[in-house]
Residue, then its C-alpha position, 0 to 999 in steps of 0.5 A: m500500500a502506498k504511503e499516505l500523502t501530505v496536504r502539500e503533496m496532494a496539492s502539488m499533484g494534478g487530478r489526473a496524475r493522482a488518479k493514475a497513481y492511486s486507486k479509487a478506494q485510496l482517493r475516497t478514503w483521503g477525501k473523507q479524511g479532509g475538511r474541518p471538524h464538526k463544531l458539535t460533538g459528543k456532549s453538545l450533540e447529546r444536548l442538542r438531541r435532548m432539546l429537540a426532543a423537548g420541543k425547542t426551536h433551532s434558534e433557541i438551541s443555537k443560543r444555548l449551545g453558542v453556535s450559529l443557526r446553520t451549525v444546528g441545522r447541519a447537526v440535525t441533518r447529520t443525526k437524522p436516521e433517514n440520512a444514513v447510508k443505505t446498503m443493498 
């Protein structure tokens, strides 16, 4: 298996060169590792779920957790069971 690429190495390679050098599976795993970490994790996500169950609005939840309304919306979308990946 090839060594893991650094951000600098990935940036220096063009898309086609990278596609020829590595398998689709490797490229997918590297793509999933990227991005910014979620703002709401662990205890704060659990608090969010409890507040939703109690009937609080997204606006109220965002003020209590100290995050933006968009962050609450994204977290709610991530935690919904119908958004889980379905396997066939």
